[in-house]
Each structure stands twice: as C-alpha cells, then as structure tokens.
N, C-alpha and C positions, 0 to 999 in steps of 0.2 A: 854671497848668499849665506845666510845663517840657518843652521839646523834648529828646528823648532820643537819637534816632538817625534817620538818613535811609537808606532802602534805594533804590538806583538801579535803573532799568529802561531798556531801549533802546526800548521801545514804551509807549504809553499803558496804564496799569493800569485795566482795566474791571471787575475783580472782586477783592474781598478778603474772605476768610472766616477767622474764628477757629474752630477745632474745638471741639466740645462739651466735650472733656476739657481744653481750654485749653493744649494742648501744641504745636499746629500752626497755622501760618498758610498759607493757599493763595491765590495770586494768578493771575489770567488776564491775559496781556499779548500781544495779537495772536494768534499761534499757539503761544505758549509758556505752559505752566503750571508754576509754581514752588511749592515747598514749603519753608517756613521753620520753624525752631525758635522757638516763641513766647516762650521765655524769653531766649535769647541772640541772637535774630534772625539766626542763622547760616543760610545756604542749605543745606538738606539734600539736595534733589533737584530736577531740572528736566527736563521733557519737551517736546520740540518736536513739535507735532502736525501732521498733514497738512491739518487744517482750522482755521479761526480759532476762538478760544475767547473769547467775550464774558463767559462766566461759568464758574466751576469750583467743585467741592466735593470734599472728601476724606473717606473713611471709613477711619480707621486700623485699626479692629477687623477689617475684611474686606479690607484692603490693596487698595482700589479708589479710583478717583476718576472723576468724571463731568464732562463739559464740553459746552457748547452754544454756538452762535453764529449767524452770518449765514445759514448754509445750512439752518437750521430743524430740524436733527436734534440729538438728545441722544445722546452717546456715552459708554459706560462703558469704562474702561481699567484695566489692571493697574498698580498703583503702582510695582512694582519694575522692570518692563520697558517700560512705556509702550505695550504692545500693546493694540489695540482689541479689546474683548471683545463688545460689543453696540452696535448702532446703532438707536436708537428714533426712529421717524418718527411724526408726528402734528400737529406745529405747522404753521401756515400763515403764519408770520412769524418773524423772527429771535428767538433765545432770548437773553434778557437777564438771567435770574436762574435759579439752580439751587442746591438745598440738600438734603443728606441729612436725614432725620428723626432725632431724638435716639436712637432704637433702632437706627439704621442698617439697617433692614429694607427701606426704600424711600427714594426721593428725589423731589423735586418740581422741575418746571421751569416758568418763566413766560416768555411770549412777547409780542411786540408785537401778535400777533393777538388779544390779550385773553383768552387761556386759560392755565390752570394745569393741568399734567398730572402725575399721580402714576405713578411707575415703581417696580415691585417688583423687588428683586434675586432672581435665580434661585437 
C-alpha cells in the first residue's frame, strides 16, 4: 500500500468517518468538527463547537451532523451554520462513538457507560 496524502490537525483526531455515499469524510478534533471531500481530500467546512467532540457523524441528505463527547450529551447541528438544533441527554459516561444509520432517519451513540442509544431525527 502506498501513502497518498497527510491531513494535518492541531488537536488529536478522535473520530474519522466516511459517509455512506463515499463523498465525505468527517473528523472530530477537540472541539472542532471538520468535513472533507473524500475524493480530493480538500477541506469543505469546519465548525468550532462550544463543547468537546470525541465523535462526529454527518448526514448529507438532511444537512445535519451530530457530535458527542466528555459531557455525556449528544448534540445535533445544522451543517451550514453550525447551530445546535438538539441536545440529547441519556448517557452516564463520555460519548466515544456516533454514527448515522444508512437511511439517515436516526443515529446511534455509544458511551463509556456501556450503553448504545438510538436517536431519531425529528
């Protein structure tokens, strides 16, 4: 296998996701979530959040992304503006994993409390 390119970050990358349509990469880096073009690896957008993001997931068809972290909450955001749309409470430990389902109707979050929670989009 040949090394193709290196993408730099100012913080540890704790989450990396390729979208189901294979067009987007999403990274969580401290309190920054970045969105990359999966073909060119060009940075498309970045949002600095008020809370840490250990994990992030992107839903291109609904223009939303979700992130979770140390504060145990899972937040849903508008992709264009970065505005927080929902704050889902329920975990009793840091959120380390989050992923939209392939139909983008819901997403799942996994926590160090040993639970997986399913969240439906409104």
